[in-house]
C-alpha positions in Angstrom: -22.5 208.5 9.7 -20.7 211.5 8.1 -17.5 210.7 10.1 -17.4 207.3 8.4 -17.2 209.0 5.0 -14.1 210.8 6.3 -12.2 208.0 7.9 -8.6 207.4 6.8 -9.3 204.5 4.4 -11.9 206.7 2.5 -9.5 209.7 2.6 -6.9 207.5 0.9 -9.5 206.6 -1.8 -10.4 210.3 -2.3 -6.6 211.0 -2.6 -6.4 208.4 -5.4 -9.2 210.1 -7.3 -7.5 213.5 -6.9 -4.2 211.9 -8.1 -5.8 211.4 -11.6 -5.9 215.0 -12.7 -2.5 215.6 -11.1 -1.0 212.9 -13.3 -2.7 214.4 -16.3 -1.3 217.8 -15.5 2.2 216.3 -15.4 1.6 214.7 -18.8 0.7 218.1 -20.3 3.6 219.8 -18.6 6.0 217.3 -20.1 6.1 219.2 -23.4 6.2 222.7 -21.7 9.1 222.2 -19.3 12.7 222.3 -20.4 13.3 219.0 -18.7 10.3 216.9 -19.8 11.8 214.0 -17.7 11.0 216.0 -14.5 7.3 216.0 -15.4 7.3 212.2 -16.2 9.1 211.4 -12.9 6.7 213.6 -11.0 3.7 211.9 -12.7 5.3 208.5 -11.9 5.8 209.4 -8.2 2.1 210.5 -7.9 1.0 207.3 -9.6 3.1 205.1 -7.3 1.7 206.9 -4.2 -1.8 206.5 -5.6 -1.2 202.8 -6.3 0.0 202.2 -2.7 -3.2 203.8 -1.4 -5.1 201.2 -3.4 -3.6 198.5 -1.2 -3.7 200.6 2.1 -7.3 201.8 2.0 -8.8 198.3 1.9 -6.3 196.9 4.3 -6.8 199.7 6.9 -10.6 199.5 6.5 -10.6 195.8 7.3 -8.2 195.9 10.3 -9.7 199.0 11.8 -13.2 197.8 11.0 -13.9 201.0 9.1 -15.5 199.6 6.0 -18.3 201.9 4.6 -20.7 201.9 1.7 -19.1 204.9 0.1 -15.7 203.2 0.4 -17.0 200.0 -1.2 -18.4 202.1 -4.0 -15.6 204.5 -4.6 -12.6 202.1 -4.3 -13.2 200.3 -7.6 -14.1 203.6 -9.3 -10.9 205.2 -8.1 -8.9 202.2 -9.5 -10.6 202.3 -12.9 -10.1 206.1 -13.1 -6.4 205.8 -12.4 -5.8 202.9 -14.7 -7.9 204.2 -17.6 -6.5 207.7 -17.5 -2.9 206.5 -17.5 -3.6 204.0 -20.3 -5.1 206.8 -22.4 -2.2 209.2 -21.7 0.3 206.5 -22.6 -1.6 205.8 -25.9 -1.8 209.5 -26.6 2.0 210.0 -26.3 2.8 206.9 -28.2 4.4 204.9 -25.4 1.6 202.3 -26.0 1.4 201.9 -29.8 0.9 199.3 -32.5 -0.3 195.9 -31.3 0.1 196.9 -27.7 -3.0 199.2 -28.1 -5.0 196.0 -28.1 -3.8 195.1 -24.6 -4.9 198.6 -23.5 -8.3 198.2 -25.2 -8.8 194.8 -23.6 -8.1 196.2 -20.2 -10.4 199.2 -20.7 -13.2 197.1 -22.1 -13.1 194.5 -19.3 -13.1 197.2 -16.7 -16.2 198.8 -18.2 -18.0 195.5 -18.7 -17.3 194.2 -15.2 -18.4 197.6 -13.7 -21.7 197.2 -15.6 -22.1 193.6 -14.5 -21.4 194.6 -10.8 -24.0 197.4 -11.0 -26.6 195.1 -12.5 -25.9 192.4 -9.9 -26.0 195.0 -7.1 -29.5 195.9 -8.2 -30.4 192.2 -7.8 -28.8 192.3 -4.3 -26.1 189.8 -5.6 -22.5 190.4 -4.4 -19.6 189.3 -6.5 -16.5 189.3 -4.3 -13.1 190.3 -5.6 -11.0 187.2 -6.2 -7.3 186.9 -5.4 -6.4 186.7 -9.1 -8.3 189.9 -9.6 -6.0 191.5 -7.1 -3.0 190.2 -8.9 -4.5 191.6 -12.1 -4.7 195.0 -10.6 -1.1 194.7 -9.3 0.1 193.7 -12.8 -1.7 196.7 -14.3 -0.2 199.1 -11.7 3.3 197.8 -12.3 2.9 197.9 -16.1 1.6 201.4 -16.0 4.4 202.5 -13.6 7.1 201.2 -16.1 5.2 202.9 -19.0 4.9 206.2 -17.1 8.7 206.2 -16.6 8.9 205.4 -20.3 11.7 207.3 -22.2 12.9 208.9 -19.0 13.2 205.5 -17.4 15.0 204.1 -20.5 17.8 206.6 -19.8 18.3 205.2 -16.3 17.4 201.5 -16.8 17.4 200.3 -20.5 14.3 198.5 -21.7 12.0 200.2 -19.1 9.4 200.8 -21.7 9.7 197.3 -23.2 9.3 195.8 -19.6 6.2 198.0 -19.3 4.7 196.7 -22.5 5.5 193.1 -21.5 3.8 193.6 -18.2 0.8 195.3 -20.0 0.3 192.1 -22.0 0.5 190.0 -18.8 -2.1 192.3 -17.2 -4.3 192.0 -20.3 -4.2 188.2 -20.1 -5.1 188.3 -16.4 -7.8 190.8 -17.3 -9.4 188.5 -19.8 -9.3 185.6 -17.3 -10.8 187.5 -14.4 -13.4 189.1 -16.7 -14.5 185.6 -17.8 -14.5 184.6 -14.2 -16.9 187.5 -13.2 -19.2 186.9 -16.2 -19.4 183.2 -15.5 -20.3 183.9 -11.8 -22.8 186.5 -12.9 -24.3 184.6 -15.8 -26.7 182.5 -13.7 -28.3 185.8 -12.4 -28.6 187.4 -15.8 -30.7 184.6 -17.3 -34.4 184.9 -16.4 
Protein backbone atom coordinates (compact mmCIF):
# COMPACT_ATOMS: atom_id res chain seq x y z
CA UNK A 1 0.00 0.00 0.00
CA UNK A 2 2.84 2.40 0.89
CA UNK A 3 4.57 1.65 -2.41
CA UNK A 4 1.49 2.92 -4.28
CA UNK A 5 1.90 6.30 -2.54
CA UNK A 6 5.42 6.52 -3.97
CA UNK A 7 4.75 5.44 -7.53
CA UNK A 8 5.98 7.70 -10.35
CA UNK A 9 2.62 9.42 -11.02
CA UNK A 10 2.31 10.37 -7.34
CA UNK A 11 5.94 11.52 -7.21
CA UNK A 12 5.15 13.86 -10.11
CA UNK A 13 2.19 15.25 -8.14
CA UNK A 14 4.40 15.76 -5.07
CA UNK A 15 6.93 17.54 -7.30
CA UNK A 16 4.21 19.90 -8.51
CA UNK A 17 3.38 20.77 -4.90
CA UNK A 18 7.08 21.37 -4.13
CA UNK A 19 7.31 23.63 -7.22
CA UNK A 20 4.94 26.15 -5.61
CA UNK A 21 7.33 27.46 -2.93
CA UNK A 22 10.20 27.36 -5.45
CA UNK A 23 8.28 29.68 -7.79
CA UNK A 24 7.48 31.97 -4.84
CA UNK A 25 11.18 32.11 -3.94
CA UNK A 26 12.01 33.11 -7.53
CA UNK A 27 9.43 35.86 -7.29
CA UNK A 28 11.00 37.25 -4.12
CA UNK A 29 14.51 36.92 -5.54
CA UNK A 30 13.42 39.00 -8.53
CA UNK A 31 13.92 42.27 -6.64
CA UNK A 32 17.12 41.09 -4.95
CA UNK A 33 19.12 39.93 -7.97
CA UNK A 34 20.93 42.29 -10.29
CA UNK A 35 19.22 40.61 -13.22
CA UNK A 36 15.60 40.28 -12.15
CA UNK A 37 14.87 38.65 -15.52
CA UNK A 38 16.87 35.60 -14.42
CA UNK A 39 14.55 35.03 -11.44
CA UNK A 40 11.47 35.41 -13.67
CA UNK A 41 12.81 32.99 -16.30
CA UNK A 42 13.72 30.50 -13.55
CA UNK A 43 10.23 30.75 -12.05
CA UNK A 44 8.76 30.28 -15.52
CA UNK A 45 10.92 27.20 -16.16
CA UNK A 46 9.81 25.64 -12.86
CA UNK A 47 6.18 26.48 -13.67
CA UNK A 48 6.41 24.89 -17.14
CA UNK A 49 7.92 21.69 -15.73
CA UNK A 50 5.23 21.62 -13.02
CA UNK A 51 2.51 22.13 -15.65
CA UNK A 52 3.85 19.24 -17.70
CA UNK A 53 3.71 16.99 -14.62
CA UNK A 54 0.00 17.83 -14.40
CA UNK A 55 -0.53 16.07 -17.72
CA UNK A 56 1.97 13.28 -17.12
CA UNK A 57 0.87 12.14 -13.67
CA UNK A 58 -2.68 11.28 -14.72
CA UNK A 59 -1.60 9.86 -18.07
CA UNK A 60 1.04 7.58 -16.52
CA UNK A 61 -1.29 6.52 -13.70
CA UNK A 62 -3.86 5.38 -16.26
CA UNK A 63 -1.55 3.58 -18.70
CA UNK A 64 0.47 1.91 -15.93
CA UNK A 65 -2.65 1.15 -13.90
CA UNK A 66 -1.17 3.01 -10.92
CA UNK A 67 -4.11 5.14 -9.86
CA UNK A 68 -4.34 5.61 -6.12
CA UNK A 69 -6.60 7.36 -3.64
CA UNK A 70 -3.83 9.72 -2.57
CA UNK A 71 -3.14 10.60 -6.20
CA UNK A 72 -6.83 11.26 -6.87
CA UNK A 73 -6.94 13.51 -3.82
CA UNK A 74 -3.65 15.38 -4.30
CA UNK A 75 -3.76 15.94 -8.07
CA UNK A 76 -6.50 18.61 -8.04
CA UNK A 77 -5.01 20.13 -4.86
CA UNK A 78 -1.61 20.43 -6.54
CA UNK A 79 -3.23 22.11 -9.56
CA UNK A 80 -5.10 24.61 -7.41
CA UNK A 81 -2.01 25.41 -5.29
CA UNK A 82 0.04 26.06 -8.42
CA UNK A 83 -2.59 28.19 -10.15
CA UNK A 84 -3.64 30.15 -7.05
CA UNK A 85 -0.09 30.95 -5.97
CA UNK A 86 0.94 32.23 -9.41
CA UNK A 87 -2.26 34.27 -9.75
CA UNK A 88 -1.56 35.89 -6.37
CA UNK A 89 2.08 36.54 -7.25
CA UNK A 90 1.15 38.14 -10.57
CA UNK A 91 -1.45 40.33 -8.86
CA UNK A 92 1.08 41.30 -6.18
CA UNK A 93 3.67 42.47 -8.71
CA UNK A 94 1.11 44.28 -10.87
CA UNK A 95 1.34 42.00 -13.91
CA UNK A 96 -2.38 41.35 -13.38
CA UNK A 97 -4.02 44.69 -12.59
CA UNK A 98 -7.13 46.74 -13.24
CA UNK A 99 -10.08 44.87 -14.72
CA UNK A 100 -7.93 41.75 -15.20
CA UNK A 101 -7.99 41.22 -11.44
CA UNK A 102 -11.62 40.14 -11.96
CA UNK A 103 -10.49 37.31 -14.23
CA UNK A 104 -8.10 36.14 -11.50
CA UNK A 105 -10.79 36.44 -8.80
CA UNK A 106 -13.23 34.48 -10.98
CA UNK A 107 -10.70 31.67 -11.39
CA UNK A 108 -9.85 31.56 -7.67
CA UNK A 109 -13.50 31.64 -6.57
CA UNK A 110 -14.51 28.88 -8.97
CA UNK A 111 -11.62 26.66 -7.88
CA UNK A 112 -12.57 27.05 -4.21
CA UNK A 113 -16.30 26.54 -4.83
CA UNK A 114 -15.80 23.45 -7.00
CA UNK A 115 -13.41 21.99 -4.41
CA UNK A 116 -16.06 22.47 -1.74
CA UNK A 117 -18.71 20.91 -3.98
CA UNK A 118 -16.48 17.91 -4.73
CA UNK A 119 -15.79 17.42 -1.01
CA UNK A 120 -19.51 17.58 -0.20
CA UNK A 121 -20.41 15.16 -2.98
CA UNK A 122 -17.60 12.79 -1.98
CA UNK A 123 -19.16 12.56 1.49
CA UNK A 124 -22.37 11.47 -0.28
CA UNK A 125 -20.35 8.92 -2.29
CA UNK A 126 -21.12 10.83 -5.51
CA UNK A 127 -18.33 11.14 -8.06
CA UNK A 128 -18.19 14.08 -10.45
CA UNK A 129 -15.80 13.17 -13.25
CA UNK A 130 -13.52 15.76 -14.83
CA UNK A 131 -14.90 16.81 -18.22
CA UNK A 132 -12.86 17.42 -21.36
CA UNK A 133 -13.69 21.14 -21.28
CA UNK A 134 -12.43 21.28 -17.67
CA UNK A 135 -9.12 19.91 -18.94
CA UNK A 136 -9.06 22.64 -21.61
CA UNK A 137 -9.79 25.19 -18.86
CA UNK A 138 -6.77 24.00 -16.89
CA UNK A 139 -4.63 24.12 -20.05
CA UNK A 140 -5.79 27.68 -20.79
CA UNK A 141 -4.97 28.68 -17.21
CA UNK A 142 -1.49 27.16 -17.44
CA UNK A 143 -0.72 28.89 -20.74
CA UNK A 144 -2.04 32.22 -19.45
CA UNK A 145 0.04 31.99 -16.30
CA UNK A 146 3.16 30.99 -18.24
CA UNK A 147 2.86 34.12 -20.41
CA UNK A 148 2.21 36.25 -17.32
CA UNK A 149 5.16 34.75 -15.46
CA UNK A 150 7.39 35.68 -18.38
CA UNK A 151 5.80 39.13 -18.15
CA UNK A 152 8.20 42.06 -18.57
CA UNK A 153 11.14 39.71 -19.23
CA UNK A 154 9.13 38.04 -21.99
CA UNK A 155 8.12 41.40 -23.48
CA UNK A 156 11.81 42.08 -24.18
CA UNK A 157 12.07 38.87 -26.21
CA UNK A 158 8.58 38.70 -27.72
CA UNK A 159 6.58 41.95 -27.67
CA UNK A 160 3.08 41.73 -26.17
CA UNK A 161 3.87 38.64 -24.08
CA UNK A 162 2.10 40.15 -21.08
CA UNK A 163 -0.89 41.22 -23.19
CA UNK A 164 -1.15 37.69 -24.63
CA UNK A 165 -1.14 36.37 -21.06
CA UNK A 166 -3.95 38.74 -20.05
CA UNK A 167 -6.02 37.71 -23.09
CA UNK A 168 -5.49 34.03 -22.28
CA UNK A 169 -6.39 34.75 -18.65
CA UNK A 170 -9.78 36.11 -19.75
CA UNK A 171 -10.32 33.07 -21.98
CA UNK A 172 -9.46 30.84 -19.02
CA UNK A 173 -11.88 32.83 -16.82
CA UNK A 174 -14.71 32.32 -19.31
CA UNK A 175 -13.99 28.57 -19.48
CA UNK A 176 -13.77 28.60 -15.69
CA UNK A 177 -17.27 30.08 -15.37
CA UNK A 178 -18.67 27.58 -17.87
CA UNK A 179 -17.10 24.53 -16.20
CA UNK A 180 -18.05 25.80 -12.75
CA UNK A 181 -21.67 26.08 -13.87
CA UNK A 182 -21.39 22.59 -15.36
CA UNK A 183 -20.18 21.13 -12.04
CA UNK A 184 -22.83 22.90 -9.99
CA UNK A 185 -25.58 21.81 -12.36
CA UNK A 186 -24.35 18.20 -12.07
CA UNK A 187 -24.12 18.44 -8.28
CA UNK A 188 -27.35 20.44 -7.69
CA UNK A 189 -29.62 17.40 -7.71
CA UNK A 190 -27.57 15.89 -4.85
CA UNK A 191 -27.58 19.11 -2.80
CA UNK A 192 -31.37 19.41 -2.59
CA UNK A 193 -32.92 17.19 0.09
